[in-house]
Structures are given as structure tokens and as C-alpha cells.
C-alpha positions in Angstrom: -3.8 118.5 46.8 -3.9 121.0 49.7 -1.0 121.2 52.2 -2.8 119.5 55.1 -3.5 116.4 52.9 0.1 116.4 51.7 1.4 116.6 55.3 -0.9 113.7 56.4 0.2 111.6 53.4 4.0 112.3 53.8 4.4 112.5 57.6 1.5 110.1 58.5 2.3 107.6 55.8 6.0 107.3 56.8 5.1 107.0 60.4 2.6 104.2 59.8 5.1 102.3 57.7 7.7 102.6 60.5 5.2 101.3 63.0 4.4 98.3 60.7 8.0 97.3 61.0 9.3 98.2 57.5 13.0 99.2 57.6 13.6 103.0 57.8 15.2 103.3 54.3 12.4 101.3 52.6 9.7 103.2 54.5 10.9 106.5 53.2 11.6 105.1 49.7 8.0 104.0 49.4 6.7 107.4 50.5 9.2 109.3 48.3 8.0 107.3 45.2 4.4 108.2 46.0 5.3 111.8 46.7 7.4 112.2 43.6 4.7 110.9 41.4 2.0 113.2 43.0 3.9 116.4 43.7 6.9 116.4 41.3 5.0 115.5 38.1 4.6 111.8 37.4 7.5 110.3 35.4 9.4 113.6 35.5 9.1 113.6 39.2 10.5 110.0 39.4 13.5 111.1 37.3 14.1 114.1 39.6 13.9 111.7 42.5 16.7 109.6 41.1 18.8 112.8 40.5 18.1 114.0 44.1 19.1 110.7 45.5 22.6 110.8 43.8 23.1 114.4 44.8 22.2 113.8 48.4 25.1 111.4 49.1 27.6 112.9 46.7 28.6 115.5 49.2 32.0 115.9 51.0 30.4 116.9 54.3 29.2 113.3 54.8 32.7 111.8 54.7 33.3 112.0 58.5 30.6 109.4 59.1 32.5 106.3 57.8 35.8 107.7 59.2 34.4 108.1 62.7 32.8 104.7 62.5 36.1 103.2 61.3 37.9 104.6 64.4 35.6 102.8 66.8 35.6 99.6 64.8 39.4 99.5 64.7 39.7 100.1 68.5 37.0 97.5 69.2 38.4 94.7 67.0 42.1 95.2 67.9 41.3 94.9 71.6 42.8 98.4 72.4 39.5 99.4 74.0 39.9 96.7 76.6 43.3 98.2 77.5 41.4 101.5 78.3 39.1 99.7 80.8 42.1 98.1 82.5 43.9 101.4 82.8 40.9 103.1 84.3 40.2 100.3 86.7 43.7 100.5 88.2 43.3 104.2 88.8 39.9 104.1 90.7 40.2 103.3 94.4 37.6 101.5 96.4 34.3 103.5 96.3 30.7 102.3 96.5 29.7 100.6 93.3 33.3 100.7 92.1 32.9 98.5 89.0 29.9 100.6 87.8 32.0 103.7 88.3 34.8 102.1 86.3 32.3 101.4 83.5 31.1 105.0 83.4 34.6 106.5 83.4 35.9 104.0 80.8 32.8 104.4 78.7 33.3 108.2 78.7 36.9 107.8 77.5 35.8 105.3 74.9 33.1 107.8 73.7 35.9 110.2 72.9 37.6 107.8 70.6 34.7 105.9 69.1 31.9 107.1 66.8 29.4 104.3 67.6 27.0 104.1 70.6 26.1 100.5 69.9 29.8 99.5 69.9 30.4 101.2 73.2 27.5 99.5 74.9 28.1 96.1 73.4 31.8 96.2 74.4 31.2 97.3 78.0 28.3 94.9 78.3 30.2 91.8 77.1 33.3 92.6 79.1 32.0 94.1 82.4 28.5 92.8 82.9 29.5 89.1 83.6 32.1 90.3 86.2 29.6 92.6 87.9 27.0 89.9 88.2 29.5 87.4 89.4 30.5 89.8 92.2 26.9 90.1 93.4 25.7 93.3 91.7 22.0 93.6 91.2 21.2 93.2 87.5 19.5 96.7 87.4 22.6 98.3 89.0 24.9 96.4 86.6 23.1 97.1 83.3 22.0 100.7 83.9 25.4 102.4 83.8 26.5 100.4 80.8 23.6 101.5 78.7 23.6 105.1 80.0 27.2 105.7 79.2 26.8 104.1 75.8 24.2 106.8 75.0 26.6 109.6 76.1 28.7 108.5 73.1 26.3 110.4 70.9 27.2 113.7 72.7 31.0 113.4 72.9 32.8 113.6 69.5 33.6 111.8 67.4 29.9 110.9 66.7 28.5 109.7 63.4 25.0 110.7 64.2 26.1 114.3 65.1 27.6 114.6 61.7 24.4 113.3 60.2 22.3 115.8 62.2 24.6 118.7 61.1 24.4 117.6 57.5 20.6 117.2 57.3 19.9 120.4 59.3 22.5 122.7 58.0 24.0 123.3 61.4 27.8 123.8 61.6 29.1 120.2 62.1 32.3 121.4 63.9 30.3 123.6 66.3 27.8 120.8 66.9 30.5 118.2 67.6 32.2 120.5 70.1 28.9 121.7 71.6 28.2 118.2 72.9 31.4 117.9 74.9 30.4 119.8 78.0 26.9 118.3 78.3 28.4 114.8 77.8 30.9 115.4 80.6 28.3 116.8 82.9 26.1 113.8 82.3 28.9 111.3 83.0 29.8 113.1 86.2 26.1 112.9 87.3 26.1 109.2 86.6 29.2 108.6 88.8 27.7 110.7 91.6 24.4 108.8 91.4 26.0 105.4 91.6 28.1 106.3 94.6 25.2 107.8 96.5 22.8 105.1 95.6 25.1 102.2 96.6 26.1 104.0 99.8 22.3 104.1 100.6 21.8 100.5 99.7 25.1 98.5 99.7 23.3 95.3 98.7 22.9 96.6 95.2 26.7 96.4 94.6 28.5 94.5 97.3 32.1 95.6 98.0 34.6 93.0 97.0 38.3 92.5 97.3 40.4 93.9 94.4 44.0 94.1 93.6 45.3 97.6 94.4 48.2 98.6 92.3 50.7 101.1 93.6 53.4 103.3 92.0 54.3 102.6 88.4 52.2 99.5 88.2 49.2 101.7 88.8 50.1 104.4 86.3 51.7 102.2 83.6 48.4 101.5 81.6 47.4 105.2 81.9 50.6 106.3 80.1 50.9 103.2 77.9 47.3 103.1 76.6 44.8 105.5 78.0 46.6 108.9 77.3 47.8 107.9 73.8 44.3 106.7 72.8 42.6 109.9 74.3 45.0 111.9 72.2 42.9 110.8 69.2 40.1 112.9 70.7 42.5 115.8 71.3 43.8 115.6 67.7 40.3 115.6 66.2 38.9 118.5 68.3 42.1 120.6 68.2 42.4 120.3 64.4 38.8 121.5 64.0 38.9 124.2 66.7 42.2 125.7 65.5 41.0 125.9 62.0 43.7 123.7 60.7 41.2 121.2 59.2 37.6 120.9 58.3 35.4 118.2 60.1 36.0 115.9 57.2 39.8 116.4 57.3 39.8 116.1 61.1 38.0 112.8 60.8 40.5 111.5 58.3 43.4 112.6 60.6 41.7 110.8 63.5 41.1 107.6 61.5 44.7 107.6 60.3 46.0 108.3 63.8 43.9 105.5 65.2 45.3 103.0 62.8 48.8 104.3 63.4 48.4 103.7 67.1 47.0 100.2 66.5 50.1 99.4 64.3 52.4 100.9 67.0 50.9 98.6 69.6 51.2 95.7 67.1 47.5 95.1 67.5 46.4 95.7 63.9 46.4 92.6 61.7 45.1 92.0 58.2 42.2 89.9 59.6 41.0 92.4 62.2 41.4 95.3 59.8 39.3 93.5 57.3 36.6 92.9 60.0 36.7 96.6 61.0 36.4 97.7 57.3 33.4 95.3 56.8 31.7 96.7 59.9 32.4 100.2 58.8 31.0 99.6 55.3 27.9 97.9 56.6 27.0 100.7 59.1 28.0 103.5 56.7 26.1 102.0 53.8 22.9 101.8 56.0 23.3 105.4 57.1 24.0 106.7 53.6 21.0 104.8 52.2 18.8 106.4 54.8 20.2 109.9 53.9 19.0 109.3 50.3 15.5 108.9 51.6 15.8 111.8 54.1 16.9 114.4 51.6 14.3 113.6 49.0 11.6 113.4 51.7 12.4 117.0 52.8 12.4 118.2 49.3 9.0 116.7 48.4 7.6 117.9 51.7 8.7 121.4 50.9 7.5 121.3 47.3 4.1 120.0 48.3 3.6 123.1 50.5 3.3 121.0 53.7 6.5 122.5 55.2 5.4 126.1 54.7 1.9 125.3 55.7 2.9 123.7 59.0 5.4 126.5 59.8 2.7 129.2 59.2 0.2 127.3 61.3 2.6 127.0 64.2 3.7 130.6 63.9 0.0 131.7 64.0 -0.5 130.2 67.4 1.2 133.2 69.0 3.6 131.1 71.0 7.0 132.4 72.2 10.2 130.9 70.7 11.0 129.2 73.9 7.5 127.6 74.1 7.9 126.4 70.5 11.3 124.9 71.2 10.0 123.2 74.4 7.1 121.7 72.4 9.6 120.4 69.8 11.7 118.7 72.4 8.7 117.1 74.0 7.6 115.7 70.6 11.1 114.3 70.1 11.0 112.5 73.4 7.6 111.1 72.6 8.9 109.9 69.2 11.9 108.3 71.0 9.4 105.8 72.6 8.6 104.4 69.2 11.2 105.2 66.4 14.9 105.2 66.2 17.2 108.2 65.9 17.6 108.6 62.2 13.8 108.3 61.7 13.4 111.1 64.3 15.6 113.3 62.3 13.9 112.5 59.0 10.4 113.1 60.3 11.0 116.3 62.2 13.9 118.3 60.7 12.0 119.4 57.6 9.5 121.1 59.9 11.8 122.1 62.8 14.6 123.9 60.9 12.4 126.4 59.1 10.9 127.3 62.6 14.4 127.6 64.1 15.4 130.0 61.3 12.1 131.9 61.6 12.4 132.5 65.3 16.1 133.3 65.2 17.0 130.4 67.5 20.7 129.6 68.0 21.1 126.5 65.8 24.0 125.0 67.9 21.9 125.3 71.1 19.0 123.7 69.3 21.2 121.0 67.8 22.7 120.0 71.1 19.2 119.7 72.7 18.2 117.6 69.6 21.1 115.3 70.3 20.1 115.0 74.0 16.6 114.0 72.9 18.0 111.4 70.5 20.3 110.1 73.3 17.2 109.8 75.4 15.5 107.8 72.6 18.3 105.2 72.8 17.4 104.5 76.4 13.6 104.8 76.5 11.6 101.6 76.9 10.2 99.7 75.2 12.2 100.0 71.9 15.4 101.9 72.9 18.2 100.6 70.7 20.7 100.3 73.6 18.2 98.3 75.7 18.0 95.7 72.9 21.8 95.8 72.6 22.2 95.2 76.3 19.7 92.3 76.3 21.6 90.8 73.4 24.9 90.7 75.3 23.5 89.8 78.8 23.5 86.4 80.4 20.1 84.6 80.6 19.5 85.5 84.2 19.2 89.2 83.3 15.5 89.9 82.5 14.1 92.7 80.4 12.4 94.0 83.5 15.8 94.4 85.1 17.1 96.3 82.1 14.1 98.7 82.1 14.4 99.3 85.9 18.1 99.8 85.6 17.9 102.5 82.9 15.1 104.7 84.5 17.4 106.8 86.9 19.7 107.6 84.0 16.8 108.7 81.8 15.7 111.1 84.6 19.3 112.5 84.7 19.3 113.0 80.9 15.9 114.8 81.1 17.4 117.1 83.8 20.4 117.8 81.5 18.0 118.7 78.7 16.2 121.2 81.1 19.6 122.6 82.1 20.7 123.2 78.5 17.2 124.7 77.8 17.5 127.1 80.7 21.2 127.8 80.4 22.2 127.8 76.7 25.8 128.6 77.6 26.2 124.9 78.6 25.9 124.0 74.9 27.2 127.1 73.1 30.1 128.4 75.3 32.7 125.8 74.2 32.0 126.2 70.4 32.3 130.0 70.8 35.6 129.7 72.5 37.1 127.0 70.3 35.6 127.5 66.8 
């Protein structure tokens, strides 16, 4: 079979199965079985498929994924995340769209101590959305910031999907984790600025309401009691990696241990909520690792069939500059984000993208951070963005899907502008990793 036919079978077949609604892991398992039989040699190919599957997940570099997820699950189920929101709310004075600003700031802090975008969005949505609606916020103004800041969780470490991207692409996981910090902070600041300006222009979107203004120690107590100790988890994880004291895996273990130690110190960790957190971690981690099995084997079969080399040669022969090729890659990722979720985006594109990145000598960390921004965009893009579905699931009945779509559009635009900024000014992504790692 020639390489174009192999490419159509592997890439096209997997995409069709995804569109038909087959779960990601099963879609790629079906294609891998067909590909192994055709390109790896019948029964011998299927035997090799089984060996590859075991080898793909029996790697130390994937260990941070369940550990990062465990951190977020423990904070969510012990109620410590709620304390962060309370601490942030006491610090922020009366500004236009104050509750939306509180949500963005609290969400940014929670992103630094949680490895799950869905957990961040679900928590903020269930806690803050009813209050915002009760105080007269327009549903679009109330839901938009909650979804947008949940997506920023992917950029700010710890992030399970960042570890997965680094593992599948061969990009340094520690540099990729740190590379997302500055873009994530820039995006959060842009969200706050947009909310204040937008509500100042149209106060009816978020009517000003009375709030209890704390002063002195009452205002600062939650900051020192909860916010700073919990943010120190982020400091410990990043500092241990950047100083070279620990690998990303060891840093994740330190972060998970430190998270549970803080939960014990606050007397918030019980056997029952620890069990719920462990079950949630096992469920999410198992799903991700099962997908990795399919992703690794898919890449190997694609390469062995000649499809990867053929596509790379074809693209190289177009005479495009490296920047034009990278721009086309990002455009394709944004397009895919309309239809498929983030792990599928990685599985479909990385086998083709990474050989091109190496061929053109592109900085892999710069490329990886832009890849993360595109995946973050995919979480927000209608109609199938995962965080849109999450928000609908935790919203009261009066919030329509049209409100959610309308609410997220300005934040999508800001994320696109961030992508353009990183594309034009690579230092935004690579400066911090060069300084710290």
C-alpha cells in the first residue's frame, strides 16, 4: 500500500470514527488493529501491537499525570478551594463586574494548584454562577469568565495535559510546564481588563451590589491562612523543577504530598473525601493512560507505513518558510478544536507535526506552548468545547446554551490574540524556561 493510501486509512479512518461518536480510546484501538494487521505483518503485527501498548504506559515520565490530578481532586473535595475564593473576594475592592473579576483571579490561583481544567470550571460554576445570577448579572457575562479561566488551567502548571503533550511529543516536560506560566498570567490579566472595561461601558451586564468590605486583619486573614499556603504548592512544584532539585515526576510527587499535608494541617482531609479524591484520580488517569496506549501505537504504525515520512516530504516540497508551516499547523489545530477534544488533537497531529518541527529547526518549547494555547482554545470553541458542556451541566435552567456561546466569544478572541503574540514574540513562551531551567 502506498503512503497516501496509508495516510487516508489511518488519519481519515480515526477522524471518521471520532465524528461517529466512538470514544477516543476505542476509535484509535480499532484503527490500530487494522493498521497492525496491514502494516506490521498480520499476527506478528498484532503481537507487536500488544508489546507496544505495554511499553507506552510503562514509562516513568507519565507519573506526574495522576499526581497532578490528585492535587486538584484533594483540594476540590476537601473544600480548601472554596477558601481560596473567599480569600480573594475579601481582597478585591468594588470594581465594575467585581464578582466576575473575583472568579478570574480565584480561578488563576486555583489553576496554579490544580491539574484539571474541568474541575476548575465545575467548581467555579457551581459556587459562583448562582450568586452572580442572583445579583443581576447577564448570563453571558456570568458564564464567560468562569469558562475562560478554567481553560487557562491548561497553561499554568501543574497541568496533566501539558505532561501528556510533552511525553507524546518529546518536548522537555519541565520547560513546557514553565513555558505556559507567562502566557497564562497575560491571558488572565487580559480577562480582568476586558471585564472591567466592558461592564463600565454597559453597567446593566453586571449591576453593582452592596458587599461586606472587610478591613484590617479581617481582610487579610484568609490570604495568610489559606491563599498563600495553598499557592506555595505551585511555588514548591516549579522551584523544585527549575532549581534542578527534582525531575517533573519527583516535583509532582512533592506537590501531591504537600497538598495532602496541608489538607491534614487544616483538618479538612477525612478518609471519605480522600477515598473520593483517589477514585476520581484513578478514573481520569485511567482514561488518559488508556488513550496513551492508542496514541503511541498509532504514531508507530503511521511511521512504519511510510505515511509520516511521505506527508513530511510533501509539505517540505511546497517551498513554505518555517513560520508559514507553523502558522498552518496552528490554524489546523484551531479547526480541529471545533470538532474533537484535546487528546484526539494530539494523537492526530503530533505524528506529523513533530518531524516537521525537527526538520525546520523550530524551538520545541515555543511550538509546544502554542500547541497548548490551541488546545485551550478547543476547550472553549462552540459547538463541542468541553468547558461549554461542563458549564451547561452546572448552570441553572434559565441559562441557555446561546448565553454560554455568546459569553465565551470575547475570551476566544483574546486567546487568539495571545496565540498571535506568542507567534510573533517567541520570548513570551521561551524566556521563563531559559531563565529557570
